[in-house]
C-alpha positions in Angstrom: 52.7 -19.8 -47.0 51.3 -19.8 -43.6 48.1 -21.4 -42.7 45.6 -18.8 -41.5 42.6 -19.8 -39.6 39.6 -17.7 -39.5 37.5 -17.8 -36.4 33.9 -16.9 -36.9 32.7 -14.1 -34.6 29.6 -14.7 -32.7 27.1 -11.9 -32.4 26.2 -11.1 -28.8 22.5 -11.6 -28.2 20.9 -8.6 -26.8 18.4 -9.2 -24.1 15.5 -6.9 -24.3 13.7 -6.4 -21.1 10.0 -5.8 -21.0 9.1 -2.5 -19.3 8.2 -2.8 -15.6 4.4 -2.7 -15.2 2.6 -0.6 -12.5 -0.9 -1.1 -11.0 -3.3 1.8 -10.9 -5.2 1.5 -7.6 -8.5 3.2 -6.7 -8.6 4.2 -3.0 -12.0 4.2 -1.3 -13.3 7.3 0.5 -16.6 8.0 2.1 -17.4 11.3 0.3 -17.1 10.8 -3.5 -20.5 9.7 -5.0 -20.4 6.3 -6.5 -21.9 7.5 -9.8 -19.0 10.0 -10.1 -16.4 7.3 -9.5 -18.0 5.1 -12.2 -18.0 8.1 -14.7 -14.3 8.8 -14.0 -13.5 5.1 -14.5 -15.4 5.1 -17.8 -13.8 8.3 -19.1 -10.2 7.8 -18.1 -9.8 4.0 -17.9 -12.2 3.2 -20.8 -14.3 0.8 -18.7 -17.9 -0.1 -19.4 -20.5 1.1 -16.9 -20.7 -2.5 -15.5 -16.9 -2.8 -15.1 -16.7 0.6 -13.5 -19.4 -0.3 -11.1 -17.7 -3.6 -10.2 -14.3 -1.8 -9.6 -16.0 0.9 -7.5 -17.8 -1.7 -5.4 -14.7 -3.7 -4.8 -12.8 -0.6 -3.6 -15.8 0.3 -1.5 -15.9 -3.1 0.2 -12.2 -3.8 0.5 -10.8 -0.3 0.8 -8.7 -0.4 -2.5 -9.0 -2.0 -5.9 -6.6 -2.5 -8.8 -8.2 -0.6 -11.8 -5.6 -1.5 -14.5 -2.0 -2.3 -15.2 0.2 -0.2 -17.4 3.8 0.9 -18.0 5.0 3.3 -15.4 4.4 6.5 -17.3 0.9 5.6 -18.4 -0.1 4.4 -15.0 1.1 7.6 -13.3 -0.6 9.8 -16.0 -3.9 8.0 -15.6 -3.8 8.0 -11.8 -3.1 11.8 -11.9 -5.9 12.4 -14.3 -8.3 10.5 -12.1 -7.3 12.2 -8.9 -7.4 15.6 -10.6 -10.9 14.9 -11.9 -12.0 14.3 -8.4 -10.4 17.5 -7.1 -11.9 19.6 -9.8 -15.3 18.3 -8.8 -14.6 18.9 -5.1 -14.2 15.3 -4.1 -11.3 13.5 -2.4 -11.2 10.8 -5.1 -7.7 9.2 -5.1 -5.8 6.9 -7.4 -2.3 5.7 -6.7 0.3 3.5 -8.5 2.6 0.8 -7.4 5.0 -1.6 -9.2 3.6 -5.0 -10.1 5.5 -7.9 -8.6 
């Protein structure tokens, strides 16, 4: 009879990476009415009127403002919806996305 040793197998640990997040950025322009920008922020990004006004004013004063942070697909969809809402109303309203560091 031979001695047999059993060696326990270790299960490899899977590392699950969190999805990379992207910022949605509101770009200021001199033509889109402030009230319209606030309404778009409320409708698409679910901000309150006060939050929307604060975001709009920050973009107005600094040129750009981060509106929210989402996964890539959601960020791109919301940025497109916001930009399209501006175009449909005849304004150059623009939202962009960029990866979060």
